[in-house]
Every structure is written in structure tokens, then in C-alpha cells.
MIGULO-413671 format. One record per residue: residue in three letters; z, x negated, y of N, C-alpha, C, O in turn; residue number from 1. Coordinates in steps of 0.05 Angstrom, whole numbers. Layout:
REM residues N
 kedren    n_w    n_u    n_v   ca_w   ca_u   ca_v    c_w    c_u    c_v    o_w    o_u    o_v vodo
    ALA      Z      X      Y      Z      X      Y      Z      X      Y      Z      X      Y  NUM
...
END
This chain:
REM residues 302
 kedren    n_w    n_u    n_v   ca_w   ca_u   ca_v    c_w    c_u    c_v    o_w    o_u    o_v vodo
    MET   4030  -2475    190   4053  -2471    168   4040  -2457    145   4026  -2437    147    1
    LYS   4044  -2469    121   4033  -2460     94   4048  -2432     88   4072  -2432     92    2
    PRO   4036  -2409     78   4050  -2389     68   4064  -2394     45   4053  -2407     28    3
    GLN   4089  -2386     40   4104  -2391     16   4097  -2372     -4   4095  -2381    -27    4
    VAL   4093  -2346     -2   4087  -2323    -17   4060  -2312    -11   4057  -2301     10    5
    ILE   4037  -2314    -29   4013  -2305    -24   4013  -2278    -38   4022  -2274    -60    6
    GLU   4001  -2258    -21   3999  -2231    -29   3973  -2233    -43   3956  -2249    -36    7
    ARG   3970  -2215    -66   3942  -2216    -81   3932  -2183    -81   3946  -2164    -84    8
    ARG   3907  -2184    -76   3893  -2156    -81   3868  -2156    -97   3848  -2166    -87    9
    ASN   3866  -2146   -119   3849  -2146   -141   3846  -2177   -148   3823  -2186   -152   10
    GLY   3868  -2189   -150   3865  -2218   -156   3857  -2237   -136   3857  -2261   -141   11
    ASN   3850  -2225   -112   3844  -2249    -91   3868  -2248    -71   3882  -2228    -66   12
    PRO   3869  -2273    -62   3890  -2278    -41   3885  -2262    -15   3862  -2259     -6   13
    VAL   3908  -2250     -3   3907  -2239     25   3911  -2258     44   3929  -2274     41   14
    ALA   3897  -2258     67   3899  -2278     87   3917  -2263    106   3921  -2239    103   15
    PRO   3928  -2279    127   3947  -2270    145   3937  -2247    164   3953  -2232    176   16
    ASP   3908  -2245    165   3898  -2222    180   3897  -2198    162   3890  -2176    172   17
    GLY   3905  -2198    137   3905  -2173    122   3882  -2167    105   3878  -2145     93   18
    HIS   3866  -2189    105   3840  -2183     92   3839  -2203     70   3852  -2224     71   19
    HIS   3823  -2199     49   3823  -2216     25   3807  -2244     30   3791  -2244     49   20
    ALA   3811  -2264     17   3800  -2288     24   3784  -2295     -4   3787  -2280    -24   21
    ARG   3769  -2316     -5   3756  -2325    -31   3770  -2350    -42   3773  -2370    -28   22
    PRO   3779  -2348    -67   3792  -2374    -77   3773  -2393    -80   3751  -2387    -89   23
    ASN   3780  -2422    -71   3758  -2441    -72   3777  -2467    -66   3799  -2467    -57   24
    GLY   3763  -2488    -73   3778  -2518    -69   3770  -2524    -42   3755  -2512    -28   25
    ARG   3785  -2547    -38   3781  -2558     -8   3755  -2571     -7   3745  -2579     14   26
    TRP   3743  -2574    -32   3713  -2590    -31   3694  -2567    -16   3674  -2575     -5   27
    ALA   3700  -2540    -15   3686  -2524      0   3686  -2531     28   3665  -2527     41   28
    ASP   3707  -2540     40   3708  -2549     65   3696  -2572     73   3691  -2577     97   29
    ASP   3691  -2589     53   3673  -2611     58   3643  -2602     63   3630  -2611     82   30
    LYS   3635  -2584     45   3607  -2570     49   3604  -2562     74   3587  -2571     89   31
    LEU   3623  -2543     82   3622  -2527    108   3623  -2547    132   3612  -2540    153   32
    SER   3634  -2572    129   3636  -2589    153   3611  -2599    163   3609  -2609    185   33
    PHE   3593  -2596    148   3565  -2604    157   3554  -2586    183   3540  -2596    201   34
    LEU   3563  -2555    181   3557  -2540    198   3571  -2547    223   3559  -2544    244   35
    ASP   3596  -2557    225   3612  -2562    248   3597  -2585    263   3596  -2585    287   36
    ARG   3586  -2603    248   3576  -2629    259   3547  -2630    264   3539  -2642    284   37
    TYR   3533  -2620    248   3504  -2618    253   3493  -2597    273   3473  -2602    286   38
    LEU   3509  -2572    274   3498  -2554    293   3500  -2560    322   3484  -2549    338   39
    VAL   3521  -2578    332   3528  -2584    357   3502  -2594    369   3489  -2582    386   40
    PRO   3496  -2617    358   3469  -2632    369   3445  -2616    364   3427  -2617    381   41
    ALA   3440  -2600    342   3415  -2585    336   3412  -2564    356   3390  -2561    367   42
    LEU   3433  -2550    362   3431  -2528    382   3427  -2539    410   3413  -2526    425   43
    ARG   3437  -2559    416   3434  -2575    442   3400  -2577    447   3387  -2570    467   44
    ILE   3388  -2589    423   3362  -2594    426   3346  -2569    425   3324  -2568    436   45
    ALA   3355  -2548    411   3334  -2522    405   3339  -2506    432   3320  -2494    441   46
    THR   3363  -2504    445   3361  -2484    466   3344  -2485    488   3338  -2464    500   47
    PRO   3336  -2507    496   3312  -2508    517   3285  -2498    510   3269  -2489    525   48
    HIS   3283  -2500    483   3256  -2490    472   3255  -2465    456   3234  -2457    447   49
    PHE   3276  -2453    451   3277  -2430    437   3294  -2408    449   3318  -2412    449   50
    ARG   3285  -2388    459   3302  -2366    471   3319  -2353    454   3342  -2346    462   51
    HIS   3310  -2349    425   3327  -2335    406   3332  -2358    385   3314  -2373    377   52
    ARG   3360  -2359    376   3365  -2379    358   3384  -2362    338   3401  -2347    346   53
    VAL   3379  -2367    317   3390  -2348    293   3407  -2358    268   3395  -2371    250   54
    TYR   3430  -2353    267   3447  -2363    245   3443  -2341    220   3452  -2318    222   55
    VAL   3428  -2351    197   3425  -2336    176   3441  -2343    154   3436  -2365    143   56
    ASP   3462  -2329    145   3480  -2336    120   3475  -2315    102   3483  -2292    107   57
    LEU   3459  -2322     78   3451  -2301     58   3471  -2296     33   3466  -2281     15   58
    PHE   3492  -2309     34   3516  -2311     16   3542  -2314     32   3557  -2333     28   59
    ALA   3547  -2295     52   3566  -2301     73   3594  -2300     62   3611  -2313     73   60
    GLY   3600  -2287     40   3626  -2280     35   3649  -2266     53   3641  -2256     74   61
    PRO   3673  -2266     47   3689  -2250     62   3698  -2263     90   3714  -2252    106   62
    GLY   3687  -2289     95   3694  -2304    120   3716  -2323    117   3717  -2340    135   63
    VAL   3730  -2324    102   3759  -2339     98   3759  -2348     68   3754  -2333     49   64
    PHE   3764  -2372     65   3769  -2385     35   3799  -2391     34   3813  -2393     54   65
    PHE   3809  -2393      6   3835  -2403      4   3837  -2424    -18   3828  -2420    -40   66
    ASP   3852  -2447    -10   3855  -2467    -26   3879  -2464    -44   3902  -2465    -34   67
    GLU   3875  -2460    -71   3902  -2453    -87   3918  -2476    -91   3942  -2475    -93   68
    ARG   3905  -2499    -92   3924  -2524    -93   3941  -2529    -69   3965  -2533    -71   69
    LEU   3928  -2529    -45   3943  -2534    -18   3953  -2509    -10   3967  -2511     10   70
    ARG   3948  -2484    -20   3959  -2463     -7   3953  -2459     21   3970  -2453     38   71
    GLU   3926  -2463     28   3919  -2463     55   3893  -2445     57   3876  -2446     39   72
    PHE   3891  -2431     78   3868  -2414     84   3851  -2430    106   3862  -2443    124   73
    PHE   3823  -2428    102   3806  -2441    118   3782  -2422    125   3778  -2404    109   74
    PRO   3767  -2426    145   3743  -2407    151   3719  -2417    138   3713  -2441    133   75
    GLY   3703  -2394    131   3678  -2399    119   3657  -2405    138   3663  -2412    161   76
    GLY   3631  -2403    130   3611  -2413    151   3606  -2394    174   3602  -2402    197   77
    ALA   3606  -2367    168   3601  -2346    189   3623  -2349    213   3617  -2347    237   78
    LEU   3651  -2353    204   3672  -2353    223   3670  -2381    237   3677  -2380    261   79
    ARG   3662  -2403    228   3656  -2429    240   3638  -2425    261   3642  -2434    284   80
    VAL   3618  -2412    254   3596  -2407    276   3601  -2389    298   3593  -2394    320   81
    LEU   3615  -2370    292   3618  -2347    309   3648  -2345    322   3653  -2328    340   82
    ASP   3665  -2359    314   3693  -2355    325   3695  -2378    349   3697  -2402    343   83
    ALA   3695  -2369    374   3694  -2382    398   3720  -2404    400   3720  -2425    412   84
    SER   3740  -2393    385   3764  -2412    387   3768  -2432    366   3788  -2446    365   85
    GLY   3747  -2435    347   3745  -2455    325   3726  -2476    332   3722  -2485    354   86
    ALA   3713  -2484    308   3697  -2508    310   3673  -2505    331   3664  -2523    344   87
    SER   3666  -2478    332   3643  -2473    345   3648  -2475    378   3629  -2475    394   88
    ALA   3672  -2475    386   3681  -2480    416   3665  -2505    427   3657  -2503    450   89
    ARG   3662  -2524    415   3649  -2550    419   3619  -2543    432   3610  -2555    451   90
    LEU   3606  -2522    420   3580  -2514    426   3578  -2504    456   3555  -2505    467   91
    ARG   3598  -2495    469   3601  -2486    494   3575  -2468    501   3575  -2445    491   92
    ASP   3555  -2477    517   3534  -2458    526   3509  -2459    505   3490  -2445    507   93
    ARG   3513  -2478    485   3492  -2483    467   3497  -2466    442   3502  -2479    422   94
    GLN   3496  -2439    441   3503  -2423    422   3476  -2411    403   3453  -2414    411   95
    PHE   3483  -2399    383   3463  -2384    371   3462  -2360    392   3479  -2357    410   96
    THR   3438  -2340    387   3438  -2316    400   3441  -2293    384   3446  -2272    395   97
    HIS   3437  -2296    358   3437  -2275    340   3444  -2287    311   3440  -2310    305   98
    ALA   3457  -2265    292   3464  -2273    266   3456  -2255    248   3453  -2232    254   99
    VAL   3451  -2263    225   3443  -2243    198   3466  -2255    175   3466  -2276    163  100
    LEU   3482  -2236    173   3499  -2246    150   3502  -2222    130   3507  -2198    135  101
    VAL   3496  -2234    105   3490  -2219     77   3510  -2221     59   3519  -2243     53  102
    ASN   3520  -2197     46   3538  -2201     23   3530  -2179      4   3525  -2156     12  103
    LEU   3530  -2186    -20   3523  -2164    -42   3546  -2150    -52   3544  -2127    -60  104
    ASP   3573  -2166    -51   3595  -2151    -57   3606  -2136    -36   3607  -2147    -13  105
    ARG   3615  -2112    -39   3622  -2093    -19   3648  -2103     -7   3649  -2103     18  106
    ASP   3671  -2114    -21   3693  -2119    -13   3689  -2142      9   3701  -2143     31  107
    ASP   3672  -2160      0   3665  -2184     19   3653  -2172     46   3662  -2178     68  108
    HIS   3630  -2155     41   3621  -2146     61   3638  -2132     83   3632  -2134    106  109
    ASP   3660  -2119     73   3679  -2102     88   3697  -2122    101   3705  -2118    125  110
    ALA   3704  -2144     85   3728  -2161    100   3713  -2174    119   3723  -2177    141  111
    LEU   3689  -2184    116   3675  -2200    138   3668  -2184    163   3668  -2193    185  112
    SER   3661  -2158    156   3654  -2139    181   3680  -2136    195   3680  -2138    219  113
    ALA   3703  -2132    184   3730  -2129    199   3737  -2153    215   3745  -2150    239  114
    ARG   3734  -2177    204   3737  -2204    218   3720  -2207    243   3728  -2217    264  115
    ILE   3694  -2197    240   3676  -2199    260   3684  -2179    289   3686  -2184    312  116
    ASP   3686  -2157    275   3703  -2136    296   3724  -2145    309   3726  -2141    334  117
    ALA   3743  -2158    295   3767  -2169    307   3761  -2192    328   3773  -2195    350  118
    LEU   3742  -2207    319   3734  -2228    340   3724  -2214    363   3733  -2223    384  119
    ASP   3709  -2199    364   3699  -2182    385   3719  -2169    400   3719  -2171    425  120
    ALA   3736  -2157    389   3760  -2145    407   3776  -2163    419   3786  -2157    441  121
    ASP   3781  -2187    406   3792  -2208    422   3775  -2226    443   3784  -2245    455  122
    GLY   3751  -2217    445   3734  -2233    464   3727  -2260    450   3720  -2278    465  123
    ARG   3729  -2265    425   3724  -2292    413   3699  -2297    403   3692  -2320    396  124
    LEU   3681  -2275    402   3652  -2281    390   3637  -2299    408   3640  -2298    433  125
    THR   3621  -2317    397   3601  -2334    410   3577  -2318    417   3564  -2326    436  126
    ILE   3569  -2297    404   3550  -2285    408   3553  -2253    413   3574  -2243    403  127
    PRO   3537  -2236    425   3543  -2209    428   3548  -2195    401   3534  -2203    382  128
    ARG   3563  -2178    398   3568  -2162    372   3545  -2148    366   3540  -2149    342  129
    ALA   3528  -2135    382   3503  -2123    381   3482  -2140    368   3466  -2129    353  130
    ASN   3481  -2165    371   3461  -2185    359   3470  -2193    329   3454  -2207    316  131
    ILE   3491  -2186    319   3503  -2192    294   3497  -2172    273   3509  -2150    272  132
    GLN   3477  -2179    255   3473  -2159    233   3489  -2164    206   3485  -2185    193  133
    LEU   3505  -2146    201   3518  -2151    174   3508  -2132    154   3511  -2108    156  134
    VAL   3494  -2145    134   3475  -2131    113   3490  -2130     90   3501  -2150     82  135
    HIS   3493  -2108     77   3505  -2104     51   3482  -2100     31   3471  -2078     28  136
    ASP   3474  -2124     17   3451  -2117     -3   3448  -2147    -19   3462  -2166    -14  137
    ASP   3429  -2146    -36   3423  -2172    -52   3406  -2190    -33   3385  -2183    -23  138
    ALA   3417  -2214    -30   3403  -2235    -14   3372  -2238    -22   3356  -2244     -5  139
    ASN   3365  -2234    -43   3339  -2235    -50   3321  -2213    -42   3296  -2214    -40  140
    ALA   3336  -2192    -38   3320  -2166    -28   3319  -2171      0   3298  -2167     12  141
    VAL   3341  -2179     14   3342  -2185     43   3319  -2203     52   3304  -2198     71  142
    VAL   3319  -2223     38   3300  -2244     48   3274  -2235     48   3258  -2246     63  143
    GLN   3265  -2214     30   3239  -2203     33   3227  -2191     58   3204  -2191     66  144
    ARG   3251  -2179     68   3245  -2167     93   3260  -2181    120   3266  -2170    141  145
    LEU   3265  -2205    112   3281  -2221    135   3263  -2221    162   3273  -2216    184  146
    GLY   3241  -2224    159   3223  -2224    186   3229  -2203    204   3233  -2207    228  147
    ARG   3231  -2177    191   3236  -2153    207   3264  -2153    218   3269  -2136    234  148
    LEU   3282  -2170    211   3307  -2172    221   3310  -2192    245   3330  -2191    259  149
    LEU   3292  -2208    248   3295  -2232    269   3279  -2223    293   3260  -2206    291  150
    PRO   3289  -2238    320   3276  -2232    338   3250  -2248    340   3243  -2264    323  151
    ALA   3239  -2244    357   3209  -2259    359   3211  -2292    363   3225  -2303    380  152
    SER   3197  -2303    346   3193  -2334    351   3219  -2350    355   3224  -2365    374  153
    PRO   3238  -2343    331   3265  -2358    333   3264  -2384    323   3245  -2393    311  154
    TYR   3287  -2400    330   3297  -2423    314   3317  -2408    295   3332  -2391    304  155
    VAL   3316  -2417    269   3332  -2408    248   3345  -2428    233   3331  -2446    224  156
    PHE   3376  -2427    230   3390  -2446    212   3396  -2424    192   3408  -2402    197  157
    ALA   3388  -2431    169   3391  -2414    147   3412  -2429    125   3407  -2451    115  158
    PHE   3435  -2415    118   3454  -2426    100   3451  -2409     75   3453  -2385     76  159
    VAL   3446  -2425     53   3440  -2408     26   3459  -2422      6   3453  -2444     -3  160
    ASP   3483  -2408      0   3503  -2419    -16   3511  -2401    -42   3533  -2392    -46  161
    PRO   3491  -2399    -57   3493  -2384    -82   3515  -2401   -104   3521  -2425   -103  162
    GLU   3525  -2381   -122   3545  -2397   -141   3531  -2400   -170   3542  -2414   -187  163
    LYS   3510  -2387   -174   3492  -2389   -197   3463  -2392   -190   3454  -2380   -170  164
    PRO   3446  -2407   -207   3420  -2412   -204   3400  -2385   -204   3379  -2384   -191  165
    GLU   3408  -2366   -220   3396  -2339   -222   3400  -2325   -193   3383  -2309   -185  166
    GLN   3421  -2331   -179   3425  -2315   -152   3404  -2324   -131   3399  -2309   -111  167
    TRP   3392  -2350   -136   3373  -2355   -115   3346  -2369   -132   3346  -2393   -135  168
    PRO   3326  -2351   -142   3306  -2365   -152   3284  -2373   -133   3284  -2363   -110  169
    TRP   3266  -2391   -140   3248  -2402   -123   3230  -2386   -102   3223  -2394    -80  170
    GLN   3225  -2362   -114   3209  -2344    -98   3226  -2334    -73   3214  -2326    -53  171
    SER   3249  -2334    -74   3265  -2329    -50   3262  -2351    -31   3260  -2343     -8  172
    CYS   3261  -2377    -34   3257  -2397    -19   3230  -2392     -2   3228  -2395     22  173
    VAL   3209  -2382    -21   3184  -2378    -11   3183  -2356      9   3169  -2359     29  174
    ALA   3197  -2333      5   3203  -2313     23   3215  -2321     45   3205  -2313     67  175
    LEU   3236  -2336     46   3251  -2343     66   3232  -2362     85   3236  -2361    110  176
    ARG   3215  -2378     75   3195  -2394     91   3173  -2377    106   3166  -2381    129  177
    ARG   3165  -2359     92   3147  -2339    101   3158  -2323    124   3143  -2317    142  178
    ALA   3184  -2317    125   3199  -2301    145   3201  -2318    171   3200  -2308    194  179
    VAL   3205  -2344    165   3207  -2361    189   3188  -2384    184   3194  -2404    172  180
    PRO   3163  -2379    194   3140  -2397    191   3141  -2424    208   3128  -2444    201  181
    LYS   3155  -2425    229   3159  -2446    245   3182  -2464    248   3181  -2486    237  182
    ALA   3205  -2457    264   3225  -2471    263   3249  -2462    242   3262  -2441    245  183
    LEU   3250  -2476    225   3267  -2467    201   3286  -2491    191   3275  -2510    179  184
    ASP   3313  -2492    195   3331  -2516    183   3343  -2503    161   3357  -2483    165  185
    LEU   3339  -2513    136   3355  -2500    115   3375  -2513    101   3369  -2535     93  186
    TYR   3401  -2504     95   3424  -2516     82   3427  -2505     59   3434  -2481     59  187
    LEU   3424  -2517     36   3420  -2502     11   3437  -2515    -15   3435  -2539    -21  188
    LEU   3452  -2499    -25   3469  -2509    -48   3449  -2512    -74   3434  -2494    -83  189
    TYR   3451  -2536    -84   3432  -2541   -109   3457  -2546   -132   3472  -2566   -131  190
    PRO   3458  -2527   -151   3478  -2527   -170   3475  -2542   -193   3471  -2531   -215  191
    GLY   3476  -2567   -190   3468  -2588   -210   3487  -2587   -232   3485  -2572   -251  192
    MET   3508  -2607   -228   3530  -2604   -252   3545  -2578   -253   3557  -2572   -274  193
    MET   3546  -2562   -231   3559  -2535   -234   3546  -2516   -253   3559  -2500   -267  194
    ALA   3519  -2517   -254   3506  -2496   -270   3481  -2504   -283   3477  -2496   -306  195
    LEU   3462  -2522   -273   3438  -2529   -285   3442  -2547   -304   3427  -2545   -324  196
    ASN   3460  -2566   -302   3464  -2582   -325   3472  -2569   -349   3465  -2580   -370  197
    ARG   3488  -2545   -351   3496  -2528   -374   3475  -2515   -384   3476  -2507   -407  198
    CYS   3449  -2510   -368   3428  -2494   -376   3407  -2508   -395   3389  -2496   -407  199
    ILE   3412  -2534   -394   3391  -2551   -407   3401  -2563   -433   3420  -2580   -430  200
    SER   3394  -2559   -454   3403  -2567   -479   3384  -2591   -492   3362  -2596   -483  201
    TYR   3394  -2605   -512   3380  -2628   -521   3357  -2619   -540   3336  -2632   -542  202
    GLN   3364  -2592   -555   3345  -2584   -574   3337  -2553   -567   3351  -2533   -574  203
    GLY   3308  -2551   -550   3303  -2525   -541   3317  -2517   -515   3334  -2532   -506  204
    HIS   3310  -2496   -505   3315  -2488   -479   3325  -2458   -475   3309  -2443   -465  205
    PRO   3348  -2449   -482   3352  -2420   -486   3350  -2405   -457   3346  -2381   -456  206
    ASN   3353  -2421   -435   3355  -2412   -409   3328  -2419   -400   3328  -2423   -376  207
    GLU   3304  -2421   -411   3282  -2430   -400   3271  -2410   -377   3261  -2419   -357  208
    ARG   3274  -2385   -380   3264  -2368   -364   3276  -2371   -336   3262  -2371   -316  209
    ALA   3303  -2374   -335   3321  -2377   -311   3315  -2403   -299   3314  -2404   -275  210
    LEU   3309  -2426   -315   3302  -2451   -304   3275  -2452   -290   3271  -2465   -269  211
    SER   3255  -2435   -303   3231  -2436   -288   3230  -2421   -264   3215  -2428   -245  212
    ALA   3246  -2399   -263   3250  -2380   -240   3264  -2400   -217   3258  -2399   -194  213
    TYR   3280  -2412   -225   3297  -2429   -204   3280  -2449   -195   3282  -2451   -171  214
    PHE   3264  -2467   -206   3250  -2487   -198   3220  -2478   -188   3206  -2492   -174  215
    GLY   3215  -2456   -197   3188  -2447   -185   3162  -2459   -201   3139  -2454   -193  216
    CYS   3168  -2474   -224   3148  -2485   -236   3157  -2491   -264   3179  -2482   -272  217
    GLU   3141  -2506   -280   3143  -2514   -309   3151  -2544   -309   3157  -2555   -331  218
    GLU   3152  -2557   -289   3154  -2586   -291   3182  -2598   -303   3185  -2620   -314  219
    TRP   3202  -2578   -298   3229  -2587   -311   3225  -2591   -339   3240  -2607   -350  220
    ARG   3210  -2580   -351   3209  -2581   -380   3203  -2608   -391   3213  -2616   -411  221
    ALA   3185  -2622   -376   3176  -2651   -391   3199  -2670   -381   3202  -2692   -392  222
    ILE   3216  -2663   -358   3239  -2679   -350   3262  -2676   -369   3274  -2695   -378  223
    ALA   3267  -2651   -374   3293  -2644   -396   3285  -2656   -423   3302  -2668   -434  224
    ASP   3260  -2654   -435   3252  -2663   -459   3252  -2690   -462   3253  -2699   -485  225
    ALA   3250  -2707   -438   3248  -2737   -442   3279  -2747   -444   3283  -2771   -448  226
    ARG   3299  -2728   -442   3326  -2738   -446   3329  -2737   -475   3323  -2718   -488  227
    ARG   3338  -2761   -484   3348  -2763   -513   3372  -2765   -521   3380  -2755   -542  228
    THR   3388  -2778   -503   3416  -2785   -505   3435  -2781   -481   3427  -2784   -458  229
    LYS   3460  -2776   -487   3479  -2774   -462   3472  -2792   -442   3470  -2784   -419  230
    ALA   3468  -2817   -449   3464  -2839   -428   3439  -2833   -412   3437  -2845   -390  231
    GLU   3422  -2818   -420   3399  -2813   -404   3401  -2789   -383   3383  -2786   -367  232
    SER   3425  -2773   -384   3428  -2751   -368   3430  -2756   -339   3420  -2739   -324  233
    PRO   3441  -2778   -329   3440  -2783   -305   3414  -2785   -288   3411  -2776   -266  234
    GLU   3394  -2798   -304   3368  -2801   -295   3355  -2774   -295   3343  -2766   -275  235
    MET   3358  -2760   -318   3346  -2731   -318   3356  -2716   -295   3339  -2703   -283  236
    ARG   3381  -2716   -286   3390  -2699   -264   3378  -2711   -238   3374  -2695   -219  237
    GLN   3373  -2735   -235   3363  -2748   -213   3335  -2739   -209   3328  -2734   -186  238
    GLU   3319  -2736   -231   3289  -2730   -232   3288  -2700   -226   3270  -2692   -211  239
    LEU   3305  -2684   -235   3305  -2653   -228   3313  -2651   -200   3300  -2635   -188  240
    GLU   3331  -2663   -187   3334  -2665   -159   3314  -2672   -144   3311  -2661   -122  241
    ALA   3296  -2692   -152   3269  -2700   -140   3249  -2679   -140   3233  -2675   -121  242
    LEU   3250  -2664   -166   3231  -2646   -167   3235  -2621   -150   3216  -2608   -142  243
    TYR   3265  -2614   -145   3270  -2593   -121   3262  -2602    -98   3251  -2586    -83  244
    GLU   3264  -2628    -89   3256  -2637    -64   3227  -2633    -59   3218  -2625    -38  245
    ARG   3212  -2640    -83   3182  -2638    -76   3171  -2609    -76   3148  -2603    -68  246
    GLN   3188  -2593    -87   3180  -2567    -87   3185  -2554    -56   3168  -2540    -45  247
    LEU   3206  -2560    -47   3214  -2560    -15   3189  -2568      1   3178  -2552     16  248
    ALA   3181  -2590     -3   3161  -2602     11   3132  -2585      8   3115  -2587     25  249
    THR   3127  -2571    -12   3103  -2554    -16   3105  -2533      4   3084  -2523     13  250
    LEU   3129  -2525     14   3134  -2502     32   3131  -2514     63   3136  -2500     82  251
    GLY   3124  -2539     65   3122  -2553     93   3150  -2561    102   3155  -2565    126  252
    LEU   3169  -2562     84   3196  -2570     90   3197  -2600     84   3214  -2609     68  253
    ALA   3181  -2616     96   3178  -2644     83   3202  -2665     90   3205  -2687     79  254
    TYR   3219  -2652    111   3241  -2674    117   3262  -2664    102   3272  -2643    109  255
    VAL   3273  -2677     81   3295  -2670     64   3317  -2696     63   3313  -2720     63  256
    ARG   3343  -2680     64   3364  -2700     58   3382  -2687     39   3378  -2664     33  257
    ARG   3401  -2699     30   3424  -2693     14   3448  -2699     26   3461  -2718     18  258
    PRO   3456  -2683     45   3478  -2697     62   3506  -2692     49   3526  -2704     57  259
    ARG   3509  -2675     28   3535  -2673     16   3532  -2674    -15   3516  -2658    -25  260
    ARG   3545  -2688    -28   3555  -2688    -59   3578  -2677    -63   3598  -2691    -58  261
    ILE   3580  -2654    -70   3610  -2643    -69   3621  -2645    -99   3610  -2638   -120  262
    CYS   3645  -2657    -95   3661  -2662   -116   3686  -2649   -121   3700  -2646   -101  263
    ARG   3697  -2638   -145   3722  -2625   -146   3745  -2647   -143   3741  -2669   -152  264
    THR   3765  -2642   -131   3784  -2661   -126   3791  -2679   -150   3799  -2668   -171  265
    GLY   3788  -2704   -149   3797  -2719   -174   3781  -2717   -196   3788  -2724   -219  266
    ALA   3755  -2706   -191   3738  -2701   -217   3711  -2710   -210   3706  -2725   -191  267
    CYS   3690  -2699   -229   3665  -2704   -225   3649  -2686   -203   3660  -2667   -192  268
    GLU   3625  -2693   -198   3607  -2676   -178   3603  -2648   -190   3599  -2643   -214  269
    LEU   3604  -2631   -171   3601  -2603   -176   3568  -2593   -171   3552  -2583   -188  270
    TYR   3563  -2600   -143   3536  -2592   -135   3530  -2607   -110   3547  -2619    -95  271
    THR   3501  -2606   -106   3490  -2621    -82   3479  -2600    -62   3467  -2578    -66  272
    MET   3485  -2612    -38   3474  -2593    -11   3450  -2608     -8   3449  -2632    -10  273
    PHE   3432  -2592     -3   3405  -2604      6   3402  -2592     37   3412  -2570     45  274
    PHE   3387  -2610     51   3380  -2603     80   3353  -2607     82   3344  -2629     75  275
    ALA   3337  -2586     91   3308  -2588     95   3300  -2576    119   3312  -2556    129  276
    SER   3277  -2590    132   3264  -2579    156   3236  -2589    155   3227  -2606    139  277
    ARG   3222  -2575    175   3196  -2588    181   3195  -2604    203   3173  -2613    210  278
    LYS   3218  -2610    218   3216  -2621    242   3230  -2652    235   3251  -2654    221  279
    PRO   3220  -2672    245   3234  -2704    238   3257  -2704    255   3275  -2720    247  280
    VAL   3260  -2690    276   3280  -2695    296   3307  -2683    277   3329  -2693    279  281
    ALA   3302  -2661    261   3324  -2651    248   3330  -2670    222   3353  -2670    213  282
    TYR   3313  -2684    213   3319  -2703    190   3337  -2725    203   3356  -2734    190  283
    LYS   3331  -2732    228   3346  -2753    242   3372  -2740    245   3390  -2754    237  284
    LEU   3377  -2721    254   3401  -2709    259   3418  -2707    234   3442  -2711    234  285
    ALA   3406  -2701    213   3423  -2699    187   3430  -2725    176   3450  -2729    163  286
    GLU   3410  -2745    184   3416  -2774    173   3438  -2782    192   3455  -2796    182  287
    TRP   3440  -2777    217   3461  -2786    232   3489  -2775    223   3509  -2789    221  288
    GLU   3488  -2748    218   3509  -2737    208   3522  -2749    181   3546  -2753    177  289
    MET   3502  -2752    165   3511  -2768    134   3522  -2797    141   3541  -2806    127  290
    GLU   3511  -2811    162   3520  -2839    164   3544  -2838    179   3560  -2855    172  291
    THR   3551  -2822    199   3576  -2820    212   3599  -2810    196   3622  -2818    199  292
    VAL   3593  -2791    178   3612  -2782    156   3620  -2806    137   3643  -2811    131  293
    SER   3600  -2819    129   3608  -2843    110   3620  -2864    125   3635  -2879    113  294
    SER   3615  -2869    150   3628  -2891    162   3662  -2883    169   3681  -2899    168  295
    GLN   3663  -2856    174   3695  -2846    178   3707  -2848    150   3730  -2856    149  296
    LEU   3694  -2841    128   3709  -2845    106   3715  -2874     98   3736  -2879     85  297
    GLY   3698  -2892    106   3703  -2916    103   3728  -2928    114   3739  -2947    104  298
    LEU   3735  -2915    135   3758  -2926    146   3784  -2922    130   3804  -2935    135  299
    PHE   3783  -2905    111   3804  -2898     95   3803  -2908     68   3818  -2900     50  300
    ALA   3784  -2926     66   3779  -2939     38   3800  -2960     38   3807  -2973     57  301
    GLY   3811  -2961      9   3834  -2978      2   3856  -2974     13   3875  -2989      7  302
END
């Protein structure tokens, strides 16, 4: 049942549990649905080979989103993974053993902490509360010491969901890979139309420092400078995506898919989700997930 009146606190909607939610469109649910579908077979494969399996969410948020248009609340990544009564119930005995959940915003950190504690009190956590680390800090600082927060030789699924390019410079990707040198699956927001497209002008690049920091190289300049007309913008965006994919490959994450292109309802694309791994089996699982989603959407075509 949809709530008729939404309480607001500091401009944010308050969910039925009394804690604030992050306003977002239903397109965020499309992004998060990859977790629901990919992690079931991925953990089934990883469990026999890895004693420790860690979910890392570096921009975890308050744990709940609110769709202003539909007036509906829905769970974020952390609650999808940790709430045994939700989508993660399908994992049964194939669960993560640890989690690291990071928030820079104090209100988000407090709300997520309260929700995790409530799941624990209700007996609904999928992993022991003692194995969940809620960190109030900048993701870029946390990733530099992430290796010290992880158990020995883990499988790690890292969800990196920044809102702006400057929130996740390339060196943080490097630090994440250094912290997880072996079994890392990375699900990463690439803010193409949402932000990067606006950073690149036709004459000069006032945001050049931020762009170089984001891509971790200077190759973006030649790609951007080659665009002369608006008609050439789609090609430029494709080449910039390909550049970022090549950069991921330099970290040993050679198996890359783009399982989601997220669009605002009835409008153009906002951003792309990248999936990257060093394991071909992970690539095949991501490919399977993409194909089954596409086929299901095809059932509703026309």
C-alpha cells in the first residue's frame, strides 16, 4: 500500500521505519536489480572456493530509496544483500560472510546503522552483525586501507555508486584493486550523460583536472577534441566508455560488461553501469544476466 502522506525530515522522505530515505527514481531499482540476479549464481560458485566472501558498498547510502513519482520506497544495495526476508532470501546457504558499508554523510550512516541493527534484532540478517563494518568516512580514504578491513584471501563483490566523477577518481580504482588482488568483482557507475558529458566543452576543457583524475590518463583529450559537431557526440561518448574499459583492463580486470544503461523514465540515458572481473566465469554470468533481462523485457515489447 502506497503511503498517502510522506513525512519529510531535512527535505528527505521518511520511510515507515522512521528513518530517512534517499529520493531517487525507479531507474535506481533497475541498477540494483543486477545485484539480485547476479549474486545468486556468483555466490553459489564462490562459496566452495572462498571461506570469506565480502560485500563492499563504498557509497552505501541510508539503505532505502524513495521514488517521488510512484510514491514508493524500495531497498538499496546493502539491504538487498543483508535482509534475509528480501531478495537475498534466494541465496539460502550461499551468502556473504562479511560486509563493509561506507558513508560519508552522517545522516546516511546513522540511518543505515539503525536499519542493520533492526534486521539483527529481528533475526533477519544474512550474516553475523559482528562481521558487518559500517564506516563513516570518505570512500576514497577507506579504499586506501580496505585491505586491513577484509578477512584473509576473500572473494569481494564491490559496489561503487558515486553521484559525481570527482567522488571516485581513478586512483581509487587502483587502490581497490590493490586491496583485493585476486578475487574481485566490481559493479561500478560510470556517470556518462549524468556528468561527464557536461564536463567536456567544444572549446577548451575547464574541467580538465577532474577529467584527468577520473580517467587516470590524458587520452580523453584527443577523444574530446576530435568532436566538432553535436552529431559526433555519440561517437565521442562511446570512445570515452571504451577508454575507461581499457583502463580497467590495465588493473587485470579484463572481463568487462556493461550490464545496465540507466535511463530516466521517458527520457534519455543517465549513466552506464560497468561490471569488471579478472575471471571469465564472472563475465559469463554477467552476460547471462544481461541476456535474460533483455529477453524478459522483450516479452513486453509492443
